[in-house]
C-alpha positions in Angstrom: -5.1 2.3 0.0 -8.7 1.7 -0.5 -10.4 1.2 -3.9 -11.8 4.5 -5.3 -14.1 5.2 -8.1 -12.3 6.9 -11.1 -15.5 8.2 -12.8 -15.8 11.9 -12.8 -12.2 12.5 -11.7 -9.8 14.7 -13.8 -6.5 13.3 -15.1 -4.8 15.4 -12.4 -6.9 13.8 -9.6 -6.2 10.3 -11.0 -2.5 11.1 -11.3 -2.3 12.6 -7.8 -3.9 9.4 -6.4 -1.5 7.1 -8.2 1.5 9.3 -7.3 0.6 9.1 -3.6 0.8 5.3 -3.8 4.1 5.6 -5.8 5.6 7.8 -3.1 4.3 5.9 -0.1 5.3 2.3 -1.1 9.0 1.6 -1.7 8.1 -1.5 -3.7 7.0 0.8 -6.4 9.5 3.7 -6.3 12.7 2.0 -5.1 14.7 0.5 -8.0 15.9 -2.2 -5.5 12.5 -3.7 -5.5 11.4 -3.3 -9.1 11.5 -1.0 -12.1 11.2 2.1 -9.9 9.3 4.4 -12.3 5.9 5.9 -12.0 5.0 4.8 -15.5 5.9 1.1 -14.8 3.7 1.1 -11.7 0.7 2.5 -13.6 1.1 0.0 -16.4 1.4 -2.8 -13.8 -1.8 -1.7 -12.0 -3.7 -1.2 -15.2 -2.8 -4.7 -16.5 -3.4 -6.6 -13.3 -6.8 -6.6 -11.7 -5.2 -7.8 -8.4 -4.2 -4.2 -7.6 -7.0 -2.2 -5.9 -6.3 0.9 -8.1 -6.5 -0.9 -11.4 -9.5 1.0 -12.5 -7.9 4.3 -11.5 -4.8 3.4 -13.5 -6.8 2.4 -16.5 -8.7 5.6 -16.4 -5.5 7.6 -16.0 -4.0 5.9 -19.0 -7.1 6.6 -21.1 -7.1 10.3 -20.1 -3.4 10.7 -20.8 -3.5 9.3 -24.3 -2.8 11.8 -27.0 -5.4 11.7 -29.7 -4.5 9.2 -32.4 -2.0 7.1 -30.4 -2.2 3.9 -28.6 0.2 4.8 -25.7 -0.3 7.3 -23.0 1.8 10.5 -23.1 3.4 10.6 -19.7 
């Protein structure tokens, strides 16, 4: 998947983009290959600039944080 610009996207648009990657690649959703959860994939992307969607994941986590918390409410 190509890099996309997260600015101006809603939380739903960011989530849809990330969920597409999660569904399309077994290394993210199949427990045989790793944690197998959407949340784990998003955290991995957000914390590792290697992944092309790291800015999308970071923006998604910021938009999903309930006010007054440090963790996203997924």
